[in-house]
C-alpha positions in Angstrom: -30.4 13.1 -17.7 -31.3 9.4 -17.1 -28.0 8.2 -19.1 -26.0 10.9 -17.3 -27.3 9.5 -13.5 -27.0 5.9 -14.9 -23.3 6.5 -15.9 -22.7 8.3 -12.4 -24.1 5.3 -10.7 -21.8 3.0 -12.2 -18.8 5.4 -11.6 -20.1 5.7 -8.0 -20.2 2.0 -7.5 -16.7 1.5 -9.1 -15.3 4.1 -6.7 -16.6 2.1 -3.7 -15.6 -0.9 -4.8 -12.1 0.4 -5.5 -12.3 2.1 -2.1 -13.1 -1.4 -0.2 -9.9 -3.0 -1.5 -7.5 -0.5 -0.4 -6.9 -2.1 2.9 -5.8 -5.4 1.6 -3.0 -3.5 -0.7 -1.9 -1.5 2.4 -1.2 -4.7 4.1 0.2 -6.8 1.2 2.6 -3.6 0.5 4.7 -4.8 3.9 5.2 -0.9 4.8 4.2 1.2 7.5 1.1 3.3 7.7 3.4 6.5 7.4 5.2 5.2 4.4 2.0 4.2 2.8 0.3 7.4 3.0 3.5 9.4 1.8 3.7 7.3 -1.5 0.1 7.6 -1.7 0.1 11.2 -1.7 3.3 11.2 -4.3 1.4 8.8 -6.7 -1.7 10.5 -6.1 -0.4 13.8 -6.8 1.3 12.8 -9.9 -2.2 11.3 -11.2 -4.6 13.9 -10.1 -1.9 16.6 -11.8 -2.8 14.6 -14.9 -6.3 14.8 -14.2 -6.5 18.5 -13.4 -4.4 19.4 -16.8 -7.2 17.3 -18.7 -10.1 18.7 -17.1 -8.6 22.1 -17.7 -8.8 22.8 -13.9 -6.0 25.2 -14.0 -7.5 27.6 -16.3 -10.4 28.2 -14.0 -8.5 30.9 -12.5 -6.1 31.2 -9.2 -7.3 30.7 -5.8 -6.8 32.9 -2.8 -4.4 32.7 -0.2 -7.3 32.0 2.2 -8.5 29.4 0.2 -4.9 27.8 -0.2 -4.6 28.0 3.7 -7.7 26.0 4.2 -6.8 23.5 1.6 -3.5 23.0 3.6 -5.1 22.3 6.9 -7.7 20.2 4.8 -4.4 18.2 3.7 -3.1 17.6 7.4 -6.5 16.4 8.3 -6.8 14.0 5.3 -3.3 12.7 5.9 -4.1 12.0 9.6 -7.0 10.5 8.7 -5.3 7.9 6.4 -2.5 7.5 9.0 -4.7 6.4 11.6 -6.8 4.1 9.4 -4.1 2.2 7.7 -2.7 1.8 11.1 -5.9 0.3 12.2 -6.0 -2.0 9.6 -2.9 -3.9 11.8 -4.7 -4.1 15.2 -8.6 -4.7 14.5 -8.8 -6.2 10.9 -9.9 -4.3 7.8 -13.7 -5.3 8.5 -13.7 -3.6 11.8 -11.5 -0.9 11.1 -13.7 0.1 7.9 -17.1 -0.3 9.9 -15.7 1.8 12.7 -14.6 4.5 10.5 -18.0 5.0 9.3 -19.0 6.8 12.4 -17.5 9.9 10.7 -21.1 11.3 9.3 -22.0 11.8 13.2 -18.4 13.3 13.7 -19.2 15.6 11.0 -22.5 16.6 12.1 -21.3 17.2 15.4 -18.5 19.6 14.2 -21.5 21.3 12.4 -23.3 21.9 15.0 -20.3 23.1 17.0 -18.8 25.6 14.2 -21.3 26.0 11.7 -24.5 26.3 13.9 -26.2 23.8 12.3 -29.3 21.9 14.2 -29.3 18.2 15.4 -32.6 17.2 14.7 -34.4 14.1 17.0 -34.1 11.7 14.0 -30.2 12.3 14.0 -30.0 11.7 17.7 -31.6 8.5 17.3 -29.4 7.4 14.3 -26.1 8.2 16.6 -27.9 5.9 19.4 -27.9 3.2 17.0 -24.5 3.8 16.0 -23.3 4.1 19.5 -25.0 0.5 20.3 -23.3 -0.9 17.2 -19.8 0.3 18.6 -20.5 -1.1 21.6 -21.4 -4.4 20.1 -18.0 -4.4 18.1 -15.8 -3.8 20.7 -17.4 -6.5 23.1 -17.6 -8.9 20.2 -14.1 -9.8 19.6 -13.3 -12.7 17.5 -11.6 -14.9 20.2 -14.6 -14.5 22.6 -12.3 -13.8 25.6 -11.1 -10.9 27.4 -10.6 -7.9 24.8 -7.1 -7.3 23.7 -5.4 -4.1 24.2 -4.4 -4.2 20.7 -7.8 -4.6 19.4 -9.3 -1.7 21.5 -6.0 0.2 19.9 -7.2 -0.5 16.5 -10.8 0.4 17.3 -9.4 3.7 18.8 -7.6 4.7 15.6 -10.2 3.9 13.4 -12.5 6.7 15.6 -9.4 8.9 15.3 -9.3 8.6 11.7 -13.3 9.2 11.5 -13.0 12.3 13.3 -10.3 13.8 11.0 -11.9 12.7 8.0 -14.9 14.7 9.4 -12.8 17.6 9.9 -11.3 17.4 6.2 -14.9 17.4 5.0 -16.1 20.4 7.1 -13.3 22.4 5.7 -13.9 21.3 2.1 -17.5 23.0 3.0 -15.7 26.3 3.2 -14.0 25.5 -0.2 -17.3 25.0 -2.6 -16.0 27.7 -5.2 -12.7 25.6 -5.5 -12.6 22.7 -8.0 -12.6 19.3 -5.9 -9.8 17.8 -8.1 -7.6 21.0 -7.4 -8.3 20.6 -3.5 -7.3 17.0 -3.3 -4.3 17.7 -5.7 -3.1 20.4 -3.1 -3.7 18.0 -0.3 -1.7 15.2 -2.0 1.3 17.8 -1.9 0.7 18.9 1.6 0.9 15.3 2.4 4.0 14.6 0.5 5.6 17.7 2.6 4.2 16.7 6.0 5.2 13.1 5.9 8.3 12.9 4.1 10.7 13.7 7.2 8.8 10.8 8.9 9.1 8.1 6.1 11.9 5.7 6.1 13.2 5.2 2.6 15.7 2.7 3.4 12.7 -0.1 3.5 11.2 1.0 -0.2 14.6 0.4 -2.0 14.9 -3.4 -0.7 13.9 -5.6 -3.6 10.5 -7.0 -3.6 7.0 -6.2 -4.8 6.1 -3.3 -2.7 6.5 -0.8 -5.4 3.6 -2.0 -7.3 1.1 -2.1 -4.6 2.4 1.6 -3.6 1.6 2.7 -7.5 -1.7 1.0 -7.1 -2.7 2.8 -4.2 -1.6 6.0 -5.2 -2.6 5.8 -8.6 -6.0 3.6 -8.5 -7.2 4.3 -5.1 -6.5 8.1 -4.9 -6.3 9.2 -8.1 -8.8 7.0 -10.3 -11.1 6.8 -7.5 -11.2 10.4 -6.7 -11.8 11.2 -10.3 -14.7 8.7 -10.4 -16.1 9.6 -7.4 -16.3 13.4 -8.1 -17.6 12.9 -11.4 -20.4 10.7 -9.8 -21.1 13.4 -7.2 -21.9 15.6 -9.9 -24.4 13.6 -11.8 -26.2 11.8 -8.7 -28.7 13.3 -6.2 -27.3 13.1 -2.7 -29.3 10.6 -1.1 -28.3 8.2 -3.9 -24.7 9.1 -3.3 -25.1 8.5 0.3 -26.7 5.1 -0.4 -24.3 3.8 -2.7 -21.4 5.0 -0.5 -22.0 1.9 1.6 -20.8 -0.3 -1.1 -17.3 0.7 0.4 -17.7 -1.3 3.8 -19.5 -4.0 2.3 -16.6 -4.6 0.1 -14.2 -4.3 2.8 -15.7 -6.9 4.9 -15.6 -9.2 2.0 -11.8 -8.8 1.3 -11.0 -9.2 4.8 -13.0 -12.4 5.0 -11.9 -14.0 1.7 -8.2 -12.9 1.6 -7.4 -12.8 5.4 -10.0 -15.3 6.9 -11.2 -12.6 9.2 -15.2 -13.6 9.3 -17.4 -11.5 12.0 -18.5 -12.7 14.9 -22.4 -12.5 15.5 -22.0 -9.6 18.0 -19.6 -7.8 15.4 -22.0 -8.5 12.7 -24.7 -7.1 14.8 -22.9 -3.9 15.5 -21.7 -3.8 11.7 -25.4 -3.7 10.7 -26.2 -1.5 13.2 -23.5 1.3 12.3 -24.1 1.1 8.7 -27.9 1.4 8.9 -27.5 4.4 11.4 -24.9 5.9 9.1 -27.0 5.3 5.8 -30.2 7.1 7.8 -27.9 10.0 8.7 -26.6 10.4 5.0 -29.9 10.3 3.2 -31.6 12.1 6.2 -33.9 9.3 6.7 -36.6 10.5 9.4 -36.2 13.9 8.5 -37.2 13.7 5.0 -40.6 11.5 6.0 -41.4 14.1 9.0 -41.5 16.7 6.2 -43.0 14.4 3.3 -46.5 15.9 3.8 -45.3 19.5 3.4 -45.0 21.5 0.3 
């Protein structure tokens, strides 16, 4: 059991490090957000098709029509999540977009309250307030120190929209507990290919250059390999550990943005980043709620 958890921790760390570098490859590809997501879905579907075959996922029975419909709706939400997030990178930097994107735990909780009848505790309300303070600090702490540029605000808004659609996709995934996770993602990748094909400009990708290798890396490594590592880790680790290790992702993204693109955070942005990540961490591990019940059997 200890060895399994240790391996799961290593897999989770590797998955989060890979996730934290995706923005770098998105910008290096030179493609539009729609094109990047389309090719991510193409190469990701191929990688997951191989993974599902090796793991014997296709031998576990068929899915129902209702499950397939929910997977398709989740696929649309996941695709919109990626398109908005990749668009945000070009307006508000990788670091800021990634940090704002991590408000998604609060959106997931809000959707759970509205549609699943879940309770919103006092502790969660306090975490939400802290995250809101962090968001205000990030919006007001633009690196230029001058008036907030509309382009910067657009980037923050796109990241918030991305977080909402991620939360929606996660909410739908809760309805599909009986379906293997790799199969869910495979269907979502196929849905992404179908949905985005009409909006993808294929003429830009046939031009000579190195775009192909970046798109292949995004599809195979950042989707296929990362998803396999992530789901394998989730099966081995307790939920609080998964929640805690997930914050390696924004830390790596901030470092990548700083080293690769010379985008250091200003002091208000740094304070906002700490606030949002601390609040999201507290929400993920249910910190406060667990302490309140610690003395009960």
